[in-house]
C-alpha atoms as an extended CHARMM CRD file, in Angstrom:
* protein
*
       113  EXT
         1         1  UNK       CA              1.6510000000      -17.1220000000       18.5630000000  PROA      1               0.0000000000
         2         2  UNK       CA              1.9380000000      -20.5760000000       17.1710000000  PROA      2               0.0000000000
         3         3  UNK       CA              5.6670000000      -21.3300000000       18.9420000000  PROA      3               0.0000000000
         4         4  UNK       CA              3.9360000000      -19.6910000000       22.1420000000  PROA      4               0.0000000000
         5         5  UNK       CA              0.8630000000      -21.3400000000       22.2470000000  PROA      5               0.0000000000
         6         6  UNK       CA              3.3170000000      -24.4330000000       21.9350000000  PROA      6               0.0000000000
         7         7  UNK       CA              5.2910000000      -23.7040000000       24.5690000000  PROA      7               0.0000000000
         8         8  UNK       CA              2.6510000000      -23.0900000000       26.8350000000  PROA      8               0.0000000000
         9         9  UNK       CA              0.4880000000      -26.3770000000       25.6850000000  PROA      9               0.0000000000
        10        10  UNK       CA             -2.2380000000      -24.1970000000       24.6600000000  PROA      10              0.0000000000
        11        11  UNK       CA             -1.9690000000      -25.9230000000       21.0450000000  PROA      11              0.0000000000
        12        12  UNK       CA             -3.4540000000      -29.0640000000       20.9740000000  PROA      12              0.0000000000
        13        13  UNK       CA             -5.0250000000      -31.3770000000       17.8970000000  PROA      13              0.0000000000
        14        14  UNK       CA             -8.4130000000      -29.8460000000       18.7470000000  PROA      14              0.0000000000
        15        15  UNK       CA             -7.7900000000      -26.1620000000       18.0110000000  PROA      15              0.0000000000
        16        16  UNK       CA             -4.5970000000      -26.4640000000       16.1180000000  PROA      16              0.0000000000
        17        17  UNK       CA             -7.2350000000      -26.3580000000       12.8270000000  PROA      17              0.0000000000
        18        18  UNK       CA             -8.8850000000      -22.9210000000       14.5660000000  PROA      18              0.0000000000
        19        19  UNK       CA             -4.6470000000      -21.4380000000       14.6270000000  PROA      19              0.0000000000
        20        20  UNK       CA             -4.2820000000      -21.7760000000       11.2470000000  PROA      20              0.0000000000
        21        21  UNK       CA             -7.7970000000      -20.2610000000       10.1620000000  PROA      21              0.0000000000
        22        22  UNK       CA             -6.9130000000      -17.1780000000       12.3780000000  PROA      22              0.0000000000
        23        23  UNK       CA             -3.4500000000      -17.4170000000       10.8570000000  PROA      23              0.0000000000
        24        24  UNK       CA             -5.2080000000      -17.2500000000        7.5280000000  PROA      24              0.0000000000
        25        25  UNK       CA             -7.5590000000      -14.1540000000        8.3210000000  PROA      25              0.0000000000
        26        26  UNK       CA             -4.5730000000      -12.4160000000        9.5220000000  PROA      26              0.0000000000
        27        27  UNK       CA             -2.3740000000      -13.2450000000        6.5340000000  PROA      27              0.0000000000
        28        28  UNK       CA             -4.4810000000      -11.8900000000        4.2690000000  PROA      28              0.0000000000
        29        29  UNK       CA             -5.3800000000       -8.5320000000        5.6530000000  PROA      29              0.0000000000
        30        30  UNK       CA             -1.7950000000       -8.2250000000        6.3400000000  PROA      30              0.0000000000
        31        31  UNK       CA             -1.1560000000       -8.6100000000        2.4030000000  PROA      31              0.0000000000
        32        32  UNK       CA             -4.3520000000       -7.0560000000        1.3430000000  PROA      32              0.0000000000
        33        33  UNK       CA             -2.9300000000       -3.9080000000        3.3860000000  PROA      33              0.0000000000
        34        34  UNK       CA              0.3390000000       -4.4680000000        2.2970000000  PROA      34              0.0000000000
        35        35  UNK       CA             -0.6240000000       -4.6180000000       -1.2830000000  PROA      35              0.0000000000
        36        36  UNK       CA             -2.9450000000       -1.1790000000       -1.1370000000  PROA      36              0.0000000000
        37        37  UNK       CA              0.5830000000        0.4250000000       -0.1490000000  PROA      37              0.0000000000
        38        38  UNK       CA              2.8980000000       -1.4360000000       -2.2970000000  PROA      38              0.0000000000
        39        39  UNK       CA              0.9470000000       -0.9920000000       -5.5030000000  PROA      39              0.0000000000
        40        40  UNK       CA              0.2120000000        2.5790000000       -4.9020000000  PROA      40              0.0000000000
        41        41  UNK       CA              3.8890000000        3.2770000000       -3.6800000000  PROA      41              0.0000000000
        42        42  UNK       CA              5.1190000000        1.5620000000       -6.9350000000  PROA      42              0.0000000000
        43        43  UNK       CA              1.9560000000        3.3390000000       -9.1060000000  PROA      43              0.0000000000
        44        44  UNK       CA              3.5280000000        7.0300000000       -7.8080000000  PROA      44              0.0000000000
        45        45  UNK       CA              6.9440000000        5.8060000000       -8.2600000000  PROA      45              0.0000000000
        46        46  UNK       CA              7.0920000000        4.4130000000      -11.8270000000  PROA      46              0.0000000000
        47        47  UNK       CA              3.7810000000        5.2630000000      -13.6020000000  PROA      47              0.0000000000
        48        48  UNK       CA              3.1960000000        1.4260000000      -14.5610000000  PROA      48              0.0000000000
        49        49  UNK       CA             -0.0800000000       -0.1770000000      -13.3940000000  PROA      49              0.0000000000
        50        50  UNK       CA              0.4630000000       -3.0900000000      -14.2150000000  PROA      50              0.0000000000
        51        51  UNK       CA              3.8810000000       -3.5430000000      -12.6170000000  PROA      51              0.0000000000
        52        52  UNK       CA              1.9680000000       -2.2600000000       -9.4610000000  PROA      52              0.0000000000
        53        53  UNK       CA             -0.4310000000       -4.9900000000      -10.0280000000  PROA      53              0.0000000000
        54        54  UNK       CA              1.7770000000       -7.3110000000      -10.0830000000  PROA      54              0.0000000000
        55        55  UNK       CA              4.1390000000       -6.5250000000       -6.8070000000  PROA      55              0.0000000000
        56        56  UNK       CA              0.1270000000       -5.9350000000       -5.0930000000  PROA      56              0.0000000000
        57        57  UNK       CA             -0.6350000000      -10.0440000000       -6.1850000000  PROA      57              0.0000000000
        58        58  UNK       CA              2.8720000000      -10.8850000000       -4.7640000000  PROA      58              0.0000000000
        59        59  UNK       CA              2.5550000000       -9.5890000000       -1.6030000000  PROA      59              0.0000000000
        60        60  UNK       CA             -0.6190000000      -10.9480000000       -1.1540000000  PROA      60              0.0000000000
        61        61  UNK       CA             -0.0150000000      -14.3020000000       -1.5460000000  PROA      61              0.0000000000
        62        62  UNK       CA              3.3280000000      -14.5420000000       -0.3970000000  PROA      62              0.0000000000
        63        63  UNK       CA              1.5040000000      -13.0240000000        3.2250000000  PROA      63              0.0000000000
        64        64  UNK       CA             -0.7470000000      -16.0280000000        2.9550000000  PROA      64              0.0000000000
        65        65  UNK       CA              1.5490000000      -18.5300000000        1.9470000000  PROA      65              0.0000000000
        66        66  UNK       CA              4.1310000000      -16.9960000000        4.7110000000  PROA      66              0.0000000000
        67        67  UNK       CA              0.8620000000      -16.7240000000        7.6590000000  PROA      67              0.0000000000
        68        68  UNK       CA              0.3070000000      -20.8420000000        6.4850000000  PROA      68              0.0000000000
        69        69  UNK       CA              3.7570000000      -21.1470000000        6.7930000000  PROA      69              0.0000000000
        70        70  UNK       CA              4.4100000000      -19.8650000000       10.2270000000  PROA      70              0.0000000000
        71        71  UNK       CA              1.6320000000      -22.8200000000       11.8560000000  PROA      71              0.0000000000
        72        72  UNK       CA              2.5450000000      -25.6630000000        9.8930000000  PROA      72              0.0000000000
        73        73  UNK       CA              6.9090000000      -25.4310000000       10.4380000000  PROA      73              0.0000000000
        74        74  UNK       CA              6.0790000000      -24.7760000000       13.9750000000  PROA      74              0.0000000000
        75        75  UNK       CA              3.4080000000      -27.6070000000       14.2010000000  PROA      75              0.0000000000
        76        76  UNK       CA              5.4420000000      -30.1990000000       12.1560000000  PROA      76              0.0000000000
        77        77  UNK       CA              9.0040000000      -29.5900000000       14.0580000000  PROA      77              0.0000000000
        78        78  UNK       CA              6.7120000000      -30.0440000000       17.1540000000  PROA      78              0.0000000000
        79        79  UNK       CA              5.4060000000      -33.0930000000       15.9470000000  PROA      79              0.0000000000
        80        80  UNK       CA              8.6580000000      -34.5660000000       15.3180000000  PROA      80              0.0000000000
        81        81  UNK       CA             10.5150000000      -33.9510000000       18.8990000000  PROA      81              0.0000000000
        82        82  UNK       CA             12.3270000000      -30.8270000000       17.8360000000  PROA      82              0.0000000000
        83        83  UNK       CA             11.9930000000      -27.3480000000       19.2700000000  PROA      83              0.0000000000
        84        84  UNK       CA             10.1980000000      -25.0640000000       17.1820000000  PROA      84              0.0000000000
        85        85  UNK       CA             10.9010000000      -21.5940000000       18.6920000000  PROA      85              0.0000000000
        86        86  UNK       CA             14.6120000000      -22.7650000000       17.8760000000  PROA      86              0.0000000000
        87        87  UNK       CA             13.9540000000      -24.2020000000       14.7190000000  PROA      87              0.0000000000
        88        88  UNK       CA             11.1160000000      -22.6030000000       12.8950000000  PROA      88              0.0000000000
        89        89  UNK       CA             12.1540000000      -19.1390000000       12.1840000000  PROA      89              0.0000000000
        90        90  UNK       CA             14.8820000000      -19.6350000000        9.5350000000  PROA      90              0.0000000000
        91        91  UNK       CA             13.2980000000      -21.8790000000        7.5680000000  PROA      91              0.0000000000
        92        92  UNK       CA             10.3790000000      -19.3470000000        8.0010000000  PROA      92              0.0000000000
        93        93  UNK       CA             12.4150000000      -16.6670000000        7.0310000000  PROA      93              0.0000000000
        94        94  UNK       CA             13.9860000000      -18.6960000000        4.0060000000  PROA      94              0.0000000000
        95        95  UNK       CA             10.8580000000      -20.1930000000        2.6720000000  PROA      95              0.0000000000
        96        96  UNK       CA              9.2590000000      -16.7920000000        3.0110000000  PROA      96              0.0000000000
        97        97  UNK       CA             12.7450000000      -15.5330000000        1.1440000000  PROA      97              0.0000000000
        98        98  UNK       CA             12.6610000000      -17.8990000000       -1.8530000000  PROA      98              0.0000000000
        99        99  UNK       CA              8.6400000000      -17.8410000000       -2.2590000000  PROA      99              0.0000000000
       100       100  UNK       CA              8.3980000000      -13.8510000000       -2.6890000000  PROA      100             0.0000000000
       101       101  UNK       CA             10.6920000000      -14.2190000000       -5.3040000000  PROA      101             0.0000000000
       102       102  UNK       CA              8.6660000000      -17.0130000000       -7.0510000000  PROA      102             0.0000000000
       103       103  UNK       CA              6.0280000000      -14.9630000000       -7.1790000000  PROA      103             0.0000000000
       104       104  UNK       CA              7.1390000000      -12.0710000000       -8.1260000000  PROA      104             0.0000000000
       105       105  UNK       CA              9.2660000000      -14.1800000000      -11.0270000000  PROA      105             0.0000000000
       106       106  UNK       CA              6.0410000000      -15.8860000000      -11.9740000000  PROA      106             0.0000000000
       107       107  UNK       CA              3.3640000000      -12.7980000000      -12.3230000000  PROA      107             0.0000000000
       108       108  UNK       CA              6.4390000000      -10.8500000000      -14.0180000000  PROA      108             0.0000000000
       109       109  UNK       CA              6.9180000000      -12.6800000000      -16.5910000000  PROA      109             0.0000000000
       110       110  UNK       CA              3.1770000000      -13.4410000000      -16.7530000000  PROA      110             0.0000000000
       111       111  UNK       CA              2.2660000000       -9.8530000000      -17.3350000000  PROA      111             0.0000000000
       112       112  UNK       CA              5.3160000000       -8.9520000000      -19.6310000000  PROA      112             0.0000000000
       113       113  UNK       CA              3.9530000000      -11.2560000000      -22.4360000000  PROA      113             0.0000000000
């Protein structure tokens, strides 16, 4: 949504904070929905409540960070006069994958002690 808003000149400095808050709310809702489904699936298949909780927390945090990066990266690239439509997809995808693995390993290590 941010790249489209930048391309159509609808994203200004006045409404960037609103767009960030909007993406934050969407990311939280998606993260919670994914966490519920993922945790239930993990519990049904593996029967481990701790692993289900770890998976759920990692999904919520990863969705939140992905939503925030999805706003921050295109806006930053636009400020640097780099086309966000071309550049932001790869940057965001790489960040999401790396951050997701980091969160999963961090929570997994914390609960395995």
